[in-house]
C-alpha positions as CSV (number, residue, x, y, z in Angstrom):
1,M,-10.7,17.0,27.4
2,Y,-6.7,16.8,27.6
3,V,-5.1,20.1,28.5
4,A,-1.3,20.6,27.7
5,R,0.6,23.6,29.1
6,V,3.5,24.9,26.5
7,A,5.3,27.6,28.1
8,T,2.4,30.0,29.3
9,V,-0.2,28.5,26.8
10,S,-2.9,26.2,27.5
11,I,-3.8,24.0,24.9
12,S,-7.0,21.8,25.0
13,I,-7.2,18.6,22.9
14,R,-10.0,16.6,22.0
15,Q,-10.9,13.5,19.7
16,A,-12.8,14.8,16.8
17,D,-16.2,13.2,15.9
18,A,-18.6,13.2,13.0
19,S,-19.9,16.5,13.7
20,D,-16.5,18.0,13.3
21,S,-16.3,17.9,9.7
22,A,-17.0,21.5,8.7
23,L,-14.2,22.4,11.2
24,L,-11.7,20.0,10.3
25,R,-12.3,21.1,6.3
26,R,-11.5,24.8,7.5
27,L,-8.6,23.8,9.5
28,E,-6.9,22.1,6.8
29,F,-7.8,24.3,4.0
30,E,-6.8,27.6,5.9
31,S,-3.4,26.0,6.9
32,P,-1.5,25.9,3.6
33,I,1.4,23.3,2.8
34,V,4.2,25.7,1.5
35,T,6.6,24.1,-0.9
36,S,9.3,26.1,-2.9
37,G,7.9,29.2,-2.4
38,M,4.1,28.2,-3.6
39,A,1.5,27.6,-1.1
40,M,-1.0,24.6,-1.6
41,Y,-4.5,24.8,0.1
42,V,-6.3,21.7,0.3
43,D,-10.1,21.5,0.2
44,R,-11.6,17.8,1.1
45,G,-14.9,18.9,0.4
46,A,-18.4,19.0,2.5
47,D,-17.7,15.0,3.8
48,Y,-14.2,15.6,5.2
49,L,-14.4,12.5,6.9
50,A,-14.6,10.2,4.0
51,L,-11.0,9.8,4.0
52,R,-11.0,9.0,8.0
53,R,-13.7,6.2,6.9
54,L,-11.4,4.8,4.0
55,M,-8.8,4.8,6.6
56,G,-10.4,2.4,8.9
57,A,-10.1,3.7,12.6
58,P,-8.0,6.8,12.7
59,V,-7.6,9.0,15.9
60,V,-8.1,12.6,14.9
61,L,-7.3,15.6,17.7
62,I,-8.4,19.1,17.5
63,A,-6.3,21.6,19.6
64,D,-8.0,24.7,21.1
65,I,-6.4,27.8,22.6
66,D,-8.8,30.0,24.5
67,G,-11.6,28.4,23.1
68,E,-10.4,28.9,19.2
69,P,-9.9,25.8,17.1
70,A,-6.0,25.9,16.5
71,G,-4.9,22.9,14.7
72,T,-5.6,19.2,14.0
73,T,-3.6,16.1,13.3
74,G,-4.1,12.6,13.3
75,S,-2.8,9.0,13.9
76,V,-3.9,5.8,12.3
77,V,-2.0,2.3,13.2
78,H,-1.9,-0.3,10.5
79,T,0.3,-3.1,9.3
80,V,2.9,-3.0,6.5
81,M,5.3,-5.3,5.0
82,I,9.0,-4.3,5.8
83,D,11.8,-6.5,4.5
84,G,9.3,-9.6,4.6
85,R,8.0,-9.1,7.9
86,E,4.7,-7.5,8.8
87,R,5.3,-4.5,11.2
88,R,2.4,-2.5,13.0
89,V,3.3,1.3,12.2
90,A,1.6,4.4,12.9
91,Y,1.1,7.0,10.2
92,R,1.0,10.6,11.7
93,H,-1.1,12.3,9.2
94,H,-2.5,15.6,7.9
95,A,-1.2,18.0,10.5
96,R,-2.2,21.7,10.0
97,I,-1.8,24.6,12.5
98,L,-3.5,27.6,11.8
99,P,-1.2,30.3,10.6
100,Q,-2.1,32.5,13.6
101,F,-1.6,29.6,16.0
102,Q,2.2,28.4,14.6
103,R,5.0,28.5,16.8
104,R,3.2,28.3,19.9
105,G,3.5,24.8,20.9
106,V,0.3,23.2,19.2
107,G,2.1,20.9,16.8
108,R,4.3,19.4,19.9
109,A,1.0,19.3,22.3
110,L,-0.8,17.5,19.4
111,G,2.0,15.1,18.8
112,A,2.6,14.2,22.6
113,R,-1.0,13.5,23.0
114,L,-1.1,11.0,20.0
115,G,2.0,9.3,21.3
116,E,0.2,8.9,24.5
117,L,-2.9,7.4,22.9
118,E,-0.5,5.2,20.9
119,E,0.9,3.7,24.0
120,E,-2.6,3.1,25.6
121,L,-3.3,0.6,22.8
122,E,-3.2,-3.1,23.5
123,A,0.1,-4.9,23.2
124,T,-1.1,-6.7,19.9
125,D,-2.2,-3.4,18.2
126,A,0.6,-1.2,19.6
127,P,2.9,0.3,16.7
128,E,6.4,-0.4,16.6
129,S,7.2,3.0,15.0
130,T,5.6,6.3,13.8
131,Y,5.9,7.2,10.1
132,W,5.8,10.2,8.0
133,W,5.7,10.9,4.4
134,I,7.1,14.5,3.8
135,D,7.4,16.3,0.3
136,R,11.1,17.2,0.3
137,A,10.2,20.7,-1.1
138,N,8.0,21.0,2.2
139,E,11.0,22.6,4.2
140,P,8.8,23.3,7.6
141,S,7.8,19.7,7.9
142,S,11.1,18.5,6.7
143,M,12.9,20.3,9.5
144,F,10.4,19.0,12.0
145,A,11.3,15.7,11.0
146,A,15.2,16.3,10.5
147,G,15.9,15.4,14.1
148,N,14.6,12.0,14.0
149,P,16.5,8.7,12.9
150,N,16.0,6.4,10.2
151,R,15.0,8.8,7.1
152,W,15.2,6.3,4.0
153,S,17.6,6.7,1.3
154,V,14.8,5.5,-1.1
155,G,11.7,7.2,-1.3
156,P,8.7,7.5,-3.7
157,L,7.1,10.0,-6.3
158,W,3.8,11.5,-5.9
159,G,2.9,11.9,-9.4
160,A,0.0,14.1,-11.4
161,I,-1.4,12.8,-14.4
162,D,-3.1,15.8,-16.5
163,T,-6.2,14.0,-17.6
164,A,-7.0,16.3,-20.7
165,S,-3.5,15.4,-21.8
166,Q,-3.9,11.9,-21.2
167,A,-7.7,11.0,-21.9
168,G,-8.0,7.9,-24.0
169,Q,-10.0,7.5,-26.8
170,T,-12.1,4.8,-25.5
171,V,-14.6,4.8,-22.6
172,L,-13.8,2.5,-19.5
173,E,-16.3,0.0,-20.5
174,D,-14.7,-0.7,-23.7
175,V,-11.4,-1.2,-22.0
176,G,-12.3,-3.2,-18.9
177,R,-15.4,-3.7,-16.5
178,V,-16.6,-3.0,-13.1
179,A,-15.3,-5.1,-10.3
180,T,-17.6,-7.1,-8.0
181,S,-17.2,-9.4,-5.0
182,S,-16.2,-12.2,-7.1
183,D,-13.4,-10.6,-8.6
184,A,-11.4,-10.5,-5.5
185,V,-8.9,-13.0,-6.2
186,M,-8.0,-11.7,-9.4
187,L,-7.5,-8.2,-8.3
188,A,-5.2,-9.2,-5.1
189,A,-3.1,-11.1,-8.1
190,A,-3.1,-7.8,-9.9
191,F,-2.0,-5.6,-7.0
192,N,0.4,-7.8,-5.7
193,A,2.1,-8.4,-8.8
194,G,2.2,-4.7,-9.6
195,H,3.9,-4.1,-6.3
196,A,5.9,-7.1,-6.0
197,G,8.9,-6.7,-3.5
198,E,7.9,-3.0,-2.5
199,Q,9.0,-1.8,1.0
200,M,5.5,-1.1,3.0
201,F,3.4,-3.0,0.5
202,R,1.5,-5.9,2.3
203,P,0.2,-8.2,-0.2
204,Y,-3.5,-8.5,-0.5
205,S,-5.5,-11.5,0.1
206,A,-9.3,-11.7,-1.0
207,A,-10.5,-11.2,2.2
208,R,-8.4,-8.0,2.7
209,I,-9.7,-6.6,-0.8
210,R,-13.1,-7.2,0.4
211,E,-12.7,-5.5,3.5
212,R,-11.2,-2.4,2.0
213,L,-13.8,-2.1,-0.7
214,T,-16.7,-2.3,2.3
215,R,-15.2,0.2,4.4
216,D,-17.1,2.9,3.0
217,A,-18.4,2.0,-0.3
218,S,-20.1,5.3,-1.0
219,T,-16.7,6.8,-1.6
220,Y,-14.8,3.9,-2.5
221,G,-16.1,0.4,-3.4
222,W,-16.4,-2.3,-6.3
223,S,-17.7,0.2,-8.8
224,N,-14.6,2.5,-8.6
225,I,-12.2,-0.6,-9.9
226,Y,-12.3,-1.4,-13.5
227,L,-10.4,-4.2,-14.4
228,S,-9.3,-6.0,-17.5
229,D,-8.0,-9.4,-18.3
230,G,-4.9,-9.1,-16.4
231,A,-4.9,-5.5,-15.1
232,A,-7.2,-3.2,-12.6
233,V,-7.1,0.3,-11.6
234,G,-9.6,1.7,-8.9
235,V,-9.9,5.6,-8.6
236,W,-11.5,7.9,-6.1
237,P,-12.9,10.7,-8.3
238,D,-13.5,13.2,-5.8
239,W,-10.5,13.1,-3.5
240,V,-9.6,17.0,-3.3
241,S,-9.6,20.2,-4.7
242,L,-6.4,22.2,-4.5
243,E,-6.1,25.9,-4.6
244,I,-2.3,26.8,-5.5
245,G,-0.8,30.3,-5.6
246,P,2.3,32.2,-4.3
247,A,3.3,31.4,-0.7
248,Q,3.2,35.3,0.3
249,A,1.1,38.0,-1.4
250,E,3.4,41.0,-2.3
251,G,2.3,44.1,-0.6
252,G,-0.5,42.7,1.7
253,T,-2.7,42.2,-1.6
254,R,-4.3,39.1,-2.3
255,V,-3.0,37.0,-5.5
256,A,-5.0,35.1,-7.6
257,R,-4.9,31.1,-7.0
258,E,-5.6,28.4,-9.4
259,R,-8.0,25.9,-8.3
260,I,-7.7,22.3,-9.4
261,T,-9.9,19.3,-8.8
262,V,-7.9,16.2,-8.3
263,G,-8.9,12.4,-8.1
264,A,-7.0,9.5,-6.7
265,T,-5.6,6.2,-7.8
266,L,-5.9,4.4,-4.6
267,D,-5.1,0.8,-6.4
268,Y,-3.6,-0.4,-9.5
269,G,-1.5,-3.2,-10.8
270,C,-1.2,-5.8,-13.7
271,L,0.1,-9.2,-14.3
272,P,3.4,-9.4,-16.2
273,G,2.8,-9.1,-19.8
274,H,-0.4,-6.9,-19.2
275,E,1.1,-3.5,-18.7
276,D,-0.5,-2.1,-22.0
277,E,-3.9,-2.7,-20.5
278,L,-2.7,-0.6,-17.0
279,V,-2.1,2.0,-19.6
280,A,-5.3,1.7,-21.5
281,L,-7.1,1.7,-18.3
282,L,-5.5,4.7,-16.8
283,R,-6.0,6.8,-19.8
284,S,-9.5,5.8,-19.9
285,W,-10.2,6.7,-16.2
286,C,-8.4,10.0,-17.4
287,R,-11.2,10.5,-19.8
288,A,-13.9,9.8,-17.4
289,L,-12.6,12.4,-14.8
290,C,-12.2,14.8,-17.6
291,E,-15.7,14.6,-18.3
292,R,-16.2,15.3,-14.6
293,D,-14.1,18.5,-14.8
294,V,-11.5,16.7,-12.5
295,Q,-8.2,18.0,-14.0
296,R,-5.6,15.7,-12.2
297,L,-5.2,12.1,-11.0
298,S,-2.8,11.6,-8.6
299,I,-1.0,8.5,-8.5
300,F,2.2,7.1,-6.6
301,T,5.1,5.1,-8.0
302,S,8.8,4.5,-6.9
303,P,11.8,4.7,-9.5
304,P,13.1,1.4,-8.7
305,A,9.5,-0.3,-8.8
306,R,8.3,-2.7,-11.4
307,L,5.7,-0.4,-12.8
308,H,7.5,3.1,-12.6
309,D,8.6,3.0,-16.0
310,V,5.1,2.2,-17.2
311,V,3.7,5.1,-15.1
312,R,6.2,7.5,-15.3
313,P,5.9,8.9,-18.8
314,M,2.4,9.6,-18.1
315,L,2.9,12.1,-15.1
316,Q,2.9,15.7,-15.8
317,D,4.7,16.4,-12.5
318,A,5.9,14.7,-9.6
319,E,7.0,15.4,-6.0
320,E,9.9,13.2,-4.3
321,L,8.9,12.3,-0.8
322,D,10.9,11.3,2.0
323,L,10.1,8.6,4.5
324,W,10.9,8.4,8.2
325,T,10.2,5.3,10.4
326,P,12.2,6.5,13.6
327,G,11.6,3.2,15.4
328,I,12.4,0.6,12.6
329,E,15.6,0.8,10.3
330,E,15.4,1.2,6.8
331,P,16.1,-2.2,5.3
332,S,18.8,-3.1,3.4
333,A,16.4,-4.8,0.5
334,S,14.7,-1.5,-0.5
335,R,16.1,-2.1,-4.3
336,Y,12.0,-2.7,-5.4
337,G,11.0,0.7,-4.3
338,V,8.7,2.1,-1.7
339,Y,5.0,1.7,-1.6
340,V,2.5,4.3,-0.7
341,D,-1.0,3.2,0.1
342,H,-2.9,6.2,-0.9
343,V,-6.0,5.5,1.4
344,Y,-3.4,7.0,4.1
345,Y,-2.0,9.9,2.1
């Protein structure tokens, strides 16, 4: 147990384990993300730690005040490509502080503890920089990051495809087929071609594809990827459910919130000349999701990226994200866009 003292408040911090799944789910759901006057409550379902397993080996911390859970955050160190160089970076993710414990130093204490743990890593695994993706409409998080250097001038879009409006007339099996381990070379080629040149994208090898799809096959494995002759799309149908409503209820009364179930496009790409196949796969995935009562399909793109003009017309809406890499300057060659690995979002 790690104890931090902020002013007169004593904050206990510990690392979460598998037994904390229900607690982590509650901490995130009861700590809404406020953007543009709207509040978004994220529900990751009963298996909250599925996301962590897909990340690989993240550190997840829980903070208590006087024995009461107050907040959580996490960090995962991984390799990205920036300006043609592999860089080790630490993604600080899913920071959530319960409203009654905000402005009491919980976030600072959690962040400081993550920094200490990152510094304790072996030299070969130590990150050169932390980084954050922050929705530009999320004012509290943007204010937190504003004092840090190296905010990028080019950022990605977090898009939402309405599955009902985009549902194709053909089922997935008529557009493509389920991937197998023997398809790893082709998948790497399709994903690499689709995101060629994008900053933060580390080109795949067949070995890395196989490792990614065996981290937690029950959540995201070979059966989640469909491919055609020159395109491939991998989807996690059970990503999250969202409840969206006004940031504050007027007069203290509860305001009804809209509940939306969202799937996530974890991998997509195509070889040049196969863009129509990519669209067909996405639309057929929308049909499959719609049949499962999944209303939205989450996907990332970036305006300068090669496939942006293919994906953008399908989006019902899109949020602009800012990227901060305090320890790494923005590369000059960011004209190809910025890649977000949805596994880490």
